SERONU-708164 format. One record per residue: x, z, y of N, C-alpha, C, O in turn; residue in three letters. Coordinates in steps of 0.1 Angstrom, whole numbers, plus 5000, padded with zeros to 4 digits. Last residue first. Layout:
N
XZYXZYXZYXZYALA
...
***
This chain:
596
486846575358486646455349486546385354486346275350ALA
489846755368488346705377488246565363489146485359PRO
490847015351491446855356490046835356489246875348ILE
490347185334491147195349491347095361491647105373PHE
490347125310488847175317489647195329488947265336GLY
492346865293491946995303491147015306490446905307SER
491046635278491646695284491446795289490246835289GLY
487446395280489346475268489946505278489946435287ARG
484146445276486046415284486946465273487046525262VAL
481246315282482046415276483746335278484246225281LEU
478646365310480346295305480746345290480346465289ARG
475146305320476446425320477246345309476646275300ALA
473746285352474146265340475146335336475846415343CYS
471246245375471846355366472146245361471546135362ALA
469946145396470846075391472046205381473246225383HIS
468046285406467346185400468546075394468345965389THR
466246585406468046475404466546325402465446285399PRO
463446705421463946665404465746535407465746425410THR
463746945446463046815441463546775426464346855421GLY
464947135454464047015467463846935459463846825464THR
465847465439465247335438464647315450463947395456ARG
468947505440467947555443467047425445467247315450PRO
470647515403470247455421469247475426468347475418ASP
470447555380470547675388471047635403471747705412LEU
469047445355470047425368469647485373468447505372SER
470347365322468947455328469847445348471047435350VAL
470147125299471047165310470247275319469347215325VAL
471247005267470247035275471247175285472147245282THR
472146775239472446815255471146885260470046835257VAL
472046705211471046715218472046755230473146765225THR
473446395189473446545194472846615206473346555215ASN
473446235162473046245172472746385178471946475174GLU
476346205140475146105147475046185161475946205168GLY
477146515134477546405135476546275132475946265121GLU
477246755158477046755145477146545142477346475151ARG
479147075172478646895171478446855154479046885144VAL
479947285169477747285171478447185172479147255180VAL
483247235159481547325149479947315156478947325149PRO
484447195179484047055172482347195155481347205149TRP
483347295207483447325200483447255187482347245183PRO
483547205241482447225230483247225213483647115210VAL
484447325274484647365261483447285250482247315252TYR
482747135304483147315294483047235279482247155275LEU
484547085332484447045324484047205312484647305311SER
486247175355485547135359484547085346483447035350HIS
487347505372486747475358485847335362484847345369GLN
487347685398488447565393487947475377488647385373PRO
484447465408485547515406486447595401485947575390GLY
482147425422483547455431483947445423484447345426ALA
480747335401480947205408481747275419482247185427ALA
479847525373479647485387480947375395482047365390ASP
478647655343479747545353478947545366477747565367PHE
478447855317478247835328479147725334480247695329ARG
478247805283478247855287477747805308476747745310GLY
477047705259478647705263479047775271480147825270LEU
475247795232475247785250476447815254476947925253CYS
473547545214474747695213474647675226474147575232PHE
471547385207470747545209472347575215472247665224GLY
473247145211472047145201471847295198471847335186ASN
474747235237475147125229474147175215474647275211VAL
473947375271473947395254474047225247473447125251PHE
474647485304474147415294474747415276475847465271ALA
473447595333473947645319473847555312472747505313VAL
474747535364474247595356474547615348475647665347GLY
475047365396475047475390474247505380473047495382ARG
474747085402476447115411476347265399477347285393ASP
474446775392473846905391474846975391475746955382VAL
474946545391474646535398473846655397472646645400GLY
477246625353477246555373475646525377474946485368ASP
478946775339477446745342477846705359478446735369VAL
481046725307480946765323479146695327478346615321ALA
482446905281480846815282480846845301480646955307LEU
485246785256484546875264483046815275482746705276ARG
484846815217484946745230484946835241484846955239THR
485946845183485846895199485846805213486846735217ASP
484146665159485146685165484846745178483846715184ALA
482646545138482346675138483946635147484746565141ARG
482246175144482946295135482246395141481346365149GLN
480846035160480845955146481446045134481246035121PRO
477846135180479146175177479446045163478545985157ALA
476146055205476246025191477646065191478446035199VAL
473646275232475046175225475446155211475046245204PHE
471046285249471946285235473246205241473646125249THR
469546545272470046405271470946385253471446485247GLY
468046725296467946715285468946605284469346555294THR
467247005319467246855316467646815306468146925302LEU
465547275339465347245322465647025325464846945329THR
465147375367464847295356465947235349466947165351LEU
464047715374465047655374464047485365462947485360PRO
460747715395461247755381462947665385463147595394ALA
459347605418460247645420461647705413462747725418VAL
457447455401457847425412458847485419459447415428GLU
456347675384457047575381457547505389458647485384ALA
454447855405456147895395456347745389457347715397VAL
452547675399452747725415454847745406455747675403ALA
451447645372452047465385453047565398453947525404GLU
450047745360451547805366452247725373453447725378ASN
448147595352448147695360448447815362447947925365ALA
448847425331448847345349448447505354448547495366ALA
451847595322450847545315450247505331450847535341ASP
455447625312454247635321453447555320453847435318TRP
456847645284456047575295455647655298455247755291ARG
459747805267458147785269457847735283458447775293ALA
462647975261462047915271461247865265461647855253LEU
463748105230462548205239461948125249460848165252ARG
465647945227464548015211463448085224462248075223ASP
467447945241466747855243465847845234465247735232LEU
468948205258468248195245467448055248466848055259GLU
470448195284471648165270470448175256470848155244ASP
468848305303469348145297469748145292469748025291LEU
466248515301467548495293468148315297467648225291ARG
463848605327464448525316465648505315466348485325VAL
460548685342462548745338462548645330461548595326ALA
458348765368458948675357460448675354461248665363ARG
456748955391458248945386458348885372458448975364SER
454748995419455049015403456148975397456748945408THR
454149245440455149115434454749075424453949155420TRP
453749445470452949335452453549225455453649145464GLY
455549385502455049485483454149375480453849275485HIS
457749355519456949325515456549415502457149495494VAL
458449585543458849545540457249515526456249585524VAL
459549495580458049525574458349495556458449375553GLN
461049325597461749525591460449545586460149665588ARG
460649065589461049115600461949245594463049265589GLU
459649085555459549045570459549065577458549125580HIS
461949175532461649245546461149155550462049065552MET
462649305501462649225510461949235518460949305515VAL
465449525495464249505500464049365501465049305503HIS
467349635463466849675481465649655490464849745492GLY
468449465445468849595451467949745459467849865459THR
467749235429467049305438467349415441466449495439ILE
469649175395469049145408469249165421470349135426GLY
471649445388471349325388470149295398469749365407LYS
473849765394472449685385472849505393473749465400PRO
476749795383476149815390474849705390474949585386GLU
478949855363478249925361476749955375476150065377GLY
482249925381481449865363480249955368480250065374VAL
483350015408481849935400481349865390480449785389LEU
486250075403484950215404482850135401481850175396PRO
487649825375487349905390485750035388484850065380GLY
485649535359486849655359486949725376486249695386TYR
483549395354484449455347485849535345486549585336ASN
480049315367482149355379482649425358481849485351VAL
478449065352478849175354479949225363480949145365ARG
478348745362478948885358478848945363478848945375GLY
474748645380476048615379476648755365475948835360LEU
471748605380473048665382473848615376473648535367THR
469648435407470148415395471348535400471748565411GLU
465848435419467448535418468448495401468148515389VAL
463548395441464048335425465148385425465748375436VAL
460448435455462348465453463148425442462748485433VAL
458148305467459148325458460348305464460848235472ASP
455448365487456248285491456848375475456348475471ILE
452448235504452948255486454448225495454748135503ARG
450448385533451848305524452148285510452148405505LEU
447148435544448748455535449048345531448448245528GLY
445248295559445048335543446048385533446148395521GLU
446548285582444848365579444948415563444748525559ALA
449348165578448448135585447648245579448148295569PRO
452348225592451948255583450248255586449848325595VAL
455347985605454448095609453248115592453248035583ALA
457848015579457147975592456048065592455648155584PRO
461148175579459748185576458548105583458348145594LEU
464648175579463248165583462448135581462548005580PRO
466748435555465948265559465648255565466048355570VAL
468848535543468148575553468148435556468948345558GLU
470248815518469848585521469248615533468948735534VAL
472648995512471848995519471848835524472648765529VAL
475349035494474349135490473249105504472849215508PRO
474748735474474248815479475948915495476948865501GLY
474648335485474548455476475048555486475448535498ALA
471348145493472948205494472948285484472048315476GLY
468547965512469248005499470448045497471047945502SER
465347825521466547865525467447975513466848065506GLY
463547765513463247775524464847815532465147835543VAL
461247475494462747565498462247605511461347555518LEU
457847545490458947495500460147575500460247695505ARG
455847715477456547615465457347515474457547405470GLY
455547925499454447725493454947665489454947555494ALA
458747905503457347935516456147805502456147695498ALA
461548015485460647955486459047975492458148045485TYR
464948085486463348175493462548065488463347975487VAL
467248215462466748145465465848185472465448305470SER
470348405455468748415455468648255464469648205470ALA
472448565437471948495444470548465444469748485435ARG
473148805421474248765433473848675439474548645448ASP
471749065437472849035430472348935424471148945421HIS
470949195471470749065460472449095453473549125457VAL
470449365494471349385477470749285461470549295449GLY
467549235509469449285509469149365494468249405487THR
466848965525466748945509467749135507468849115501VAL
464248835552465448905548465749005531465049095526ARG
462548665570462348715555463548775553463948665549LEU
462048575603462748595596462348685580461648785582PRO
458648435614459848545615460848525602460448445593LEU
455848305630457048265621458648365623459448345632PRO
452948505629453948435639454948395631454948465621ALA
450648565613451448605613452948475625453348365623ARG
446948615601448048555607449248635610449148765610PRO
448348745568448448695577446748735583445848795578GLY
450548825536449348785548449648755559450748715563SER
452448705516452848755529451248755536450948645541VAL
452748755483451248705490452048775504452148895503VAL
455048645460453948815465453448705476453748595476ALA
457548655428456648645433455148735443454548825439THR
460448645414459448685419458648675429459148675440HIS
461748545387460748465394459948605403458848665399ILE
465748625377464548625378463348555390463748515400VAL
467948495347467048465362465748505365464748465359VAL
470548675336469648525334468848555351469148615361GLY
471348985325471648865334470148755328469248775319GLN
469449135311470849205313471249155318472149215323ASP
466049335303466849185313468549265313468949375313LEU
463549475319464149435302465949325299466449255290GLY
463449495344462449445336463149385324463249265320LEU
465449685351463749725350463149655343462449705334GLU
467349485352467449625343466049685343465549725333GLU
466449385373466949295362466749385348466149365337VAL
464449615399466449495393465549405378464349375376THR
461449475409461849575402463649495400463849375399PRO
460849535445461249445436461749505424462549595427VAL
458349835452458949715460459549685445459249745434PRO
455649745433455949735445457449845444457549915434SER
454649515406455649625411456349625423457249545426THR
453849315378453349345390454249485398454049575390SER
454849115362455149255361455149305375456149335381VAL
453948855331454348905346454249075350453649145342GLY
455948865303454948905304454948915322455848985327ALA
458648645305458448725301456748755308456448685318ALA
458448275302458148395313458148505302457848475291ALA
461148055312460448115300459948215308460548265318ALA
461547705319461447905318460447955316459247925317PHE
460847445322461547495311462247605312463347625306ALA
458147285332459447405342459147475324458247525318SER
457446965320457347095333457947165332459047105329GLY
459646795303458246795311457846925318458946985321ALA
462846765315461846835307460946835310460746865321VAL
464346525329463846655327463146665320462546565317PRO
467446325309466046325324465646495320466146575311VAL
470746285322470046335316468646305324468446285336LEU
472446015301471446025314470846185306470646205295ARG
476145945289474445935289474046045299474646135305PHE
479245865286478345885293476945885292476645775296ALA
482245915267481445855268480445915282480946015288GLN
485245905249484645985257483245895261483245785255GLU
485546035217485845985221484745965237483546015237GLU
485746345204485446255206485746175215486246235224LEU
489846435192488846475202488046335199488646235194GLU
491046705162490846565168489846565176488846645174PRO
494146895163492246865163492346725165493246655169LEU
497046925151496146945164494946845159494946735152ARG
498047085132497947005135496547025139495547075135LEU
499747415125498447365122498747165129499947135130PRO
502547505120502047465132500947415124501447355115VAL
503947655087504047525096502647525108501547565103ASP
504148015082503447915083504347745091505247755099PRO
506948155076506348145085505848035081506547945076VAL
507648495054507448325052506948295068506648405074GLU
510748685064509348635057508748515057509348425062SER
513148765068512848625067512148615062512248535053GLU
515048925095513448885092512848785084512048715089ASP
517049005102517348995093515648985086515249035075GLY
517449015130517249155126516949185118516549305116VAL
517148775134518248795144518348995138519249075142SER
515248595131516148595122516948735123517248795113ARG
513448745146512948765136514248725127514448785117ARG
514448605170514548755171514648795155515548865151PHE
513748285167515348385169515248505170516448545169GLY
511148305167511948305151513348385153513848475146LEU
510748415195510448505179510748445169510548505158LEU
511448245204512048275209512248405207513048485211ALA
510447965195511548015195512348135198513548145195ASP
507348035200508148045187509347975189509247885180ARG
507848015230507948145226508048135214508748225211PHE
507947775232509447835236509047965232510048035230ARG
505647715220507247655217507947675221509047635217TRP
504147845242503747855225505047795220505547885214TYR
504247625262504947795259504847815250505947805245THR
502847385261504847385262505247515261506447535259GLU
501147455234501247415245502347455245502947525237THR
498847375206499747405213500747425228500647305230PRO
495147405207496747355204497447435211497247525219ASP
492547515212493147615201494647465197495047445185GLY
490547515232490747465222491547465207491147435196ARG
492947685254491147625252490747625234490647725226GLU
495747675239495747665258493947685244493847685232ASP
498447905235497547865223496147805237495647895244ILE
499348045250500147975251499847865239500547775235PRO
497348025287497648095272498348045265498347925269ALA
496048045305497047955306498048045297499048115299ASP
493748125301494648195300496048165310496648225318TYR
490547975291491747955289493248015293494147945289ASP
488248115293489448195295490848115288491848165283TYR
485547925309486647915304487848045305488348085316SER
483748035331483647985317484848065310485148185308THR
485648265356484748135350484548135340484948235334ILE
483748505376485048455362484948365357483848365352THR
483348615407482748615394483648535384484448495392PRO
483748875430484348705425484048695407484448775398GLN
482548995461482149045447482948835444482848735451TYR
485249195481484349065479483849055463484549095454GLU
485049505471484949445485483949265476482949245470GLY
486449735458484749725462484749635472484449675483ASP
489049795449487949715442486449695442485549665434HIS
490349915469489950015455488949935451487849995449VAL
491649635480492849765472492249885463492949955455PRO
489649375471490549475478491049585474490849625462GLY
487149235452488749245456488749355464487749435464GLY
486049215417485649315431487249355440488149435437ARG
485349055386486149145402485149165407483949145406ASN
483048995361483548975376484749055381484749155375ALA
482948795328482448905339483148835353483448725357GLY
480948575308481548595314481548715329480648725338ALA
478848535297479748675288481048735299481748835299TRP
476748375285476948385303477948575302477648685306PRO
478148155264476848215268476948235283477248145291GLY
481648195259480148105252479048215263479348325268PHE
484748245275483748355273482048255272481348245282SER
486948095253486348095259484848195265483948205257THR
490448095251489548065241488248065253488748015263GLY
493548225245492448295257490548255251489748345248GLY
496148315224494548225228493548315236493048415233GLN
497148535236497648425231497148315228497848205229ALA
497348675265496748625255497448575249498548555254MET
498948885254497648895259497948805272498348835283TYR
500948925232500948845239499148855245498248835237LEU
502849265230501449235221500749115234500149165244ASN
505349395212504649325222504049285219503949255207VAL
508349615212508049525206506149485220505949525231SER
511749645232509949675229509949575219510849485217GLY
514649625230514349705224512749735220512349795210GLY
515049505252515049595256514449675246513749775248HIS
514549205241515349235245515849415247516949445243ASP
511949175241513049175229513349295230513149405225LEU
511749165267510849285256511749325251512449435251ILE
512748925278513249055280512449195272512749315274GLU
511548665264512848765259513348895266514148965260ARG
509048715277509548765269510548835257510548935249LEU
510648605297510048735305510148835288510648945285ALA
511448425298512348485294512048615300512748695306ASN
508248255291509348275279510348405282510348485273GLU
507648285311506848335308508448365292509148455288ALA
509648025325509548225328508748305325508748395333ASP
509047845314510247955310510248035313510648135308ARG
506347795322506547845306508047905307508248005300PRO
504647935349505947855346506547865334507447955334GLU
501547905351502948055350503847925345503447835337ARG
498547935372499447875356501247945364501747995374GLU
494747945377496147995377496947945364496547925352THR
493547745403493847775385494347785386495047725394HIS
491947815428492847785425492547815410491647885406ASP
488147935433489747955433490147885424489447855414GLU
485647855423485747885439487547905444488047885455GLY
485448115401485048025402484947985417484348065424TRP
488848185384487448285396486848115401487548025403HIS
490848315359490448265369489148305376488448405375ASP
493648465344492648465341492048355359492748345369PHE
496448425333496248445342494448435340494148355331TRP
499948475315499148375316497848515329498148625332GLY
501248705295501948555296501548495305502448425310ASP
501249055297500348915307500848745305500748675315TRP
501449165272501949105282501448975284501348875278PHE
499749465261499449315270500549285282500649325293GLU
501849675255500249605244499449465248498849385241MET
504749725248504049655258503049595246503149525236CYS
506550015236505349865233505049825249505049905258ILE
508750175222508950135235507650015231507949935223ARG
508650505205508750325201508350275220507750345228PRO
509550805223508350725213508450555215508250505226GLN
510450955236510650995219510150915215510050915203ASP
510051005264510950985258511250915246512250845245PRO
507150925276507251015264508650925261508650805258ARG
507950965306506550995303506951025286507051135282PHE
509850745308509250955317508650985312508551105315LYS
509050535294510150645289510150765292510250865286ASP
507750425310507050465300508250615292508150735288LEU
509550355332508250435340507650485323507150605323ALA
511350195318511550285327510550375330510950485331ALA
509549965305509850065301509950195306509250285303PHE
509449835332507949865325508150035317507650145319ALA
511649785342511249905348510249935344509750045348ARG
512249605321513249705319512249795326511849885319GLY
510449375322509949455313511149575314511049655304ALA
508949205343510149315348510049435334509649555335ARG
505849125335507049135338508249175338508549185326SER
503549185335503949035332505349025336505948925339GLY
502349485309502849415323502949285322502649235311PHE
501349805301500749645301501649625314501649695324ASN
502750025276501949975286501849845285502049775276VAL
501350275254501750235259501650155269500550175274THR
501650615239501450595248502250405248503350395244ALA
500350775210501550675213500850645224499550645223LEU
499351135214498751015209499550905211500050945222VAL
500351415218499851295205499351185208498751135198GLY
498151425254499551425238499251405229498051355227PRO
497751065265497351225262498351275248498951215239LEU
497150855299497850915279497451055276496951135283THR
496050835318495650785311495550785296494850745286GLY
497351005343495950965338495450905329494250895330GLY
499550885340499551025335498351075338498151195336ALA
499950595343500550685323499750805331498750825323LEU
499050595366497750565354498450595340497950615329MET
500650695381499750815383498550725373497450765373TRP
503250565374503350695374502150735375502050835367ASP
502250205363502350315374502350445371501450465364GLU
502450065339504250095346503650175355504550265358ASP
498850085326499850005337500850105330500650195321GLY
498050145291497650185307498850075317499549995311ASP
496750255265497350175271497250195280496350275283SER
497050435236496850425243497150325254498350295253THR
496750505200497250485210496850425225496050325223PHE
497150625169496450615179497650555190498950565189LEU
498150505137498550545148497250505154496450415149PRO
495750555107496050495115496750555128496150655133VAL
492050655108493550795102495250675105496150765107ASP
489850755116490250665117491750725115492350825119ILE
487150865108488250765096488950725097489450655089GLY
485651025125485250895119486150855103485750825091ARG
487651165134486551255128485351135119484551165110ALA
489151025153490151085137488451125128488351095116VAL
487150955169487750855164488450905144488350865133LEU
486951205183485551095173486750985166486650965154GLY
488751215193488451375182487551265175487551235163ALA
489151045212490151065201489751135190490351125179ARG
486751155231487151045224488250985209487950905200LEU
487851405239486351365230486651235223486751225211HIS
489751275254489951395239488851395234488751385221GLU
489051185273489651105256489851145247489951095236LEU
487251375283487151265279487151165268486451105260TYR
489151515290488251535282487751475272487651485260ALA
490251415315491051415304490551415290491051365280ALA
489751185336488651245325489351315317488951275306ASP
490451035354491751165358490251205341490451325341SER
490050645360489750815363491150895352492050845347GLY
491550355366490650435362489850575368489250595378TYR
494050345353494050255364492550305368492550265379SER
494050495331494450565339494250505351494350575361GLY
492650355307492150445316492750525329492050605335TYR
493050155290493750145307492750255317492350245328GLU
490650275272491450075276491550115289490750115298ASN
489950465244489650395256490050265260489750165254GLU
492650425222491350515228491250485239492250485246VAL
492950155198493050245205492150335212490950325209GLN
495050135163493550195169493650235182494250335183VAL
496349975137496550015150494950005155493949935152MET
496249805116497349925117497049985128497850085128SER
493949635091494149725107495149825104495049915096VAL
494249575065495549535074495549565095496249545104PRO
493449785036493249665044494149645058494949735059GLY
494050035021494049865020494049785021494249685013GLY
493250145034492750145029492850065021491950025013ARG
495850225058495350325046494250295035494050385026THR
494850015071496150015064496050085053496150045041HIS
491049985074492850065073493750025066493549985055GLN
488549915069489749815073491149865075492149795077MET
487450135074487950085062488349995057488649965045ALA
487350155102488350265094488150185076489050205068ALA
485649985106487149975113487550085102488150045092VAL
483250115100484049975097484849915099485049805094ARG
482950355114483550385096483650255095484550245087PRO
482850265141484050285137484050255125484650155121ILE
480150165146480650025146482450135138483150075130LEU
478250395139477650285138479150165131479250105121GLU
479750555154478850625144478550465135478850465123ASP
479850465183480950485176480050575159480350695158PHE
476650425190477550315185478950335177479350265168TRP
476950705190475850635188476650535182477250545172ARG
478750795213478850845204477950805185478050855173ASP
477650615236478650625229479250655215480050585209VAL
475750805241475150655235476350625231476250585219ALA
476551055246476151045235475750855232475450805221PRO
477850935275478551035261477751005245478250945235LEU
475850915294476950825288477250855270476850805259TYR
474451185298473351035297474750955287474550945275THR
476451305305475251375299474451265290473951265279ASP
479851275306478751235309477251295304477451325292ASP
482551285311481851345301480251355305479751465307LEU
483450945313483451025319482651135307482151095296CYS
482250635315483550705312484350835319485350835326ARG
479750715342480450585327482450675328483250725336ILE
478050615368478750765360479050725345478150705338ARG
477050425380478450405378479250575371480350615369THR
474250395359474950375370476150375368476650345358GLY
472650505338474150575342474450525358474850595368THR
470850315333470350455329471550525337471150615344ARG
472250045333470650055338470450255338469650295347ALA
474150155316474550165331473450145336473250225345THR
472450095289473150195294473650215309473350325313LEU
472049825293470149915296471150025296470850095306TRP
474049685291472949695306472649785302473049875309ALA
476849805277475249725278474649745291475049835299PRO
480249695285479349785281478049765283477849705293LEU
482149595288481549555270480549625270479849625261GLY
482649525314483649545307483249615293484049685287GLY
480249355322480449485321481449545318481149665318ASN
481649095311480249135312480649285316481549335309GLU
485049055313483849005301482649135307482849265307TRP
487849095314486948985318486348945312486448845305GLU
488549345301488849195294488149055301488048945295ALA
487049625299487349495303487249375301486249305300CYS
485649805276487649685271487749605285488449515284ILE
484950055264485250015278486049905275487149925270PHE
484850235246484350205248483950075259482850025260PRO
487350015228486650105238486150235237486650335231GLY
488949955205487249975203486349995215485150005214PRO
491149765195490149805204489349825211489049765221ARG
493049715164491849685169491749765186492649845187VAL
495049455151495649615162493449605170492949525177ILE
496649405119495249365129495349505139495549625136VAL
498549195105498149355112497049305118496649195121ASP
498448885088498548935101498049085094497349105084LEU
497848665062498648825064499148875079500348905080GLY
496048565062497048505067497848615068498548625078GLU
493948735051494148695041495348595048495748505040ARG
493648915077494448995062494948875052495948885046ASP
492448755088493548755091494548875084495648905087ALA
490148765074490748595078492348655081493348595076LEU
489249015078489649015069489748795063489548735052ALA
488549015110490049095104490349015089491448965087VAL
486648865109487648855114488548905106489148845097PHE
484549035088484648865084486148865095487148865088ARG
484249165108484449205093484849105091486049095093GLU
482949105133484249155133484949165120486149165121LEU
480548885141481248925124482848945132483648865136ASP
479648745167479748895165480249035151480349155150ALA
479548545157480448535172480848755165481648825162LEU
477848595130478248465138479448555150480048645144GLY
477148945132477248825125477848695138478148715150GLU
476049255141477749165138477949025127478649015116PHE
474349435158474549215156476049185153476949125160ASP
471649655161472949625159473649475156472949415148TYR
469149745182469649705177471049635174471649565182ARG
470049935198469449995187469749895181470749915174GLY
469149815226469249875224468649935207467549955203GLU
470649485228469249545230469549655223470349635214ASP
473349405217473049355235471649435238471449455250ARG
475649545210474449575205473649535227473449585238GLU
477449315205477249325189475949435191475249445181HIS
478349275234477349175225476549245209475449225205LEU
478649515245477449455243477149365236475949345232ASN
481349565226479949725230478649605227477849595217TRP
483649425219482549415232480949525228479749515229PRO
486449545209485249505207484349515216484249615222VAL
489449295213488749405220486849415208486349325202TYR
492749225191491149195197490749315200491149415195THR
496049115178494849245185494249165188494549045188GLU
497849065148497249005157496349115164495849205157VAL
501049005137500049075140499049015151499348945161THR
503748825138503248945126501849005129501549065119ASN
504448545155503248675154503148745140502348695131LEU
504848305153506148395148505448515149505948605142GLY
503548065152504648075163505648215159506848225162MET
501948085127503447995129504047975141504947885142ALA
500048335133501448325125502148215129503148245137HIS
498648145151499348315154500348305146501548275150LEU
497647955140498247915151499548055154500748055159MET
496548125118497548065113498147995129499347975128ARG
494448205138494848315131496348235126497348295131LEU
492947865142493747995153495048085153496048085160GLN
491747855117492947805121493647865132494747905131ARG
490148075113491148055101492247975111493348025113ALA
488248065133488648175135490548165127491548225131TRP
486747815138487547825135488547975141489247975151GLN
483647955130484447825119485747815124486447785114ASP
483648055153483448135136484348065128485348095121PRO
485048005181484248015175484348055156485448065150HIS
486248265206486848175192485348145185484448235185VAL
485248505217485448415223486248275214486848195221ARG
485748685195484148685204484448565212483348515213PHE
487548765190486948705177485548635184484748555179TYR
490948675209489148815208487948695194487848575192HIS
494048775205493048655201491448735202490948825195LEU
497248855208495448885217494748755215494848655222ALA
499848905191499048835199497348845196496548845187GLY
502849095183500949015184500348995195500349045206SER
504749205165504649125177503149025173502748945165LEU
506549495162504949505170505249355173505849345183ILE
509249585141508849565157507049485155506649425144ARG
510649845124509149725122509049725143508949805152HIS
512150025093512149935110511449825118511949715116SER
510750115068511350015076511250025090510150025096ARG
508150175054510050285056510850185061511850175055GLY
506350015059506750055047508050115045508850105035ASP
507850025090506749965084506349965066506249845063ARG
508050215124508250205107506650125096505450135095LEU
509450265149508350195141508750155127509650085122LEU
510950495167511050405161509950375155509250475154GLN
511450745180511750645184511350495176511550385182ALA
509850935157510150915169510550785174509650705171GLY
507750685135508850845134509650815143510350715142TYR
505050555129505850615136506650705133506250805127VAL
503650365108503950505110505350525123506450495121THR
501850165085502550155099502550275106501450305111LEU
501950045054501450145066502450195073503450245069SER
500949915028501749945036500550035043499350065041THR
500650034988500450005002501149995014502150055013MET
***
């Protein structure tokens, strides 16, 4: 039976000195039918371990309903890693950051706690314990000590960047042990002293996260733990992107030199990311700018390419080959003669083609039962985690023309008067001119779209939708009917009948088209004539697209492509001003960051 142990300043595996050479690969960002190949890509790069987070909100999107299938099949992923000969590091959270919606915390939970999270809060902590009762025994059963590949388990995640509740960390540590974790536990934090002071625990292995200057980072770690192994749990070999900002790239030689420096300083390493993959569906998170992360809202793009050594679709980059040379050279230098597989062949891509998108008859917007409420409810109060809400009310008249002001908008709102768009914008405040109101009153619709929840900093747990008021001049508008839908669930989309025609003319427009594939192969989807929206292929939600870039096309993994005819569905999130007459889509090749 293999086992990883910590002995003073050394890591031992089967009693022999060992270096962790790991790469991050999130099972939930890669199609399950591609897991085996991508794990082989990691192994062929010279790695001996794979690391993954566990996103709570994917596994328990609705309270009490657990999902461990498809993209959420953690146990299948770990079994495939074992078959490939890789150890597995599991980082179960409950908070994961990861540029993932709400940092992995379920929206139903933070609807109750708000930002009172990651501490000994009497609402937050019992929910964590219930989740760990479900998750941790699954992880425990796959440990080295029970014949599986799981070699290490993390306590929380970068806690020192957030808080200082040592009793909370100790509760999590004790809970992991009580639920059967007996492989080495660890914490991971930035290399600042205040981060290490707030995030480490006595008796638990401490690791550091950084992108360069390994000597400085390990020196900071040594001050806290002079007699333990040096481990970089996140070597940031690239970075992520926000909508409307430039694509981040790292010079491959610079990344290679930083990796070699880690190895030269006696460190173990986890490449973050080895392959970034894709935040399919609505799961991409967001950040807040500013020194304390409470400034400008910055939603993260769908692609999690990360400029990683393995690109979004699973092919090697120049960085991959440089890392492979460094890793294999290091292994030879320490007498590691274990077999490394050949690099898998590049995957085929479909030929480029274009096709029309035509509107679906009626409005393909699913409505939950209308909820009459006063004031406007948040998305969470409507039982949603993210999506689109149509709020409808009547402003009594007669009244002179006055502005309509929507406060606390998370994240975009479009306002309609009698079915005509009068203005739209991003939050937190959207103000639009409202025409004169006749004696019989004026119907107004406020269509609110959510983007990703903040995944890092003190504002994780913010509510979505309208958290303020809708005011006509300074008067609060009451008497709302609200309809909500998750835009990533096509099976819940329903048609409005004639009685709902007024709502249909402001609801998001759905368009559809088809392409023909001679074989099942990867491709990328670009949409023209619609600036913002969500796209599906054969019912699989690829994620959001936005003309603001820097991502210009969405990755379509080969397992969702059928030989023959394939259906593309696009839900337009552009403000409704009519029906697009020239909407079309294209299958394209190459990087998603090159304008299609």
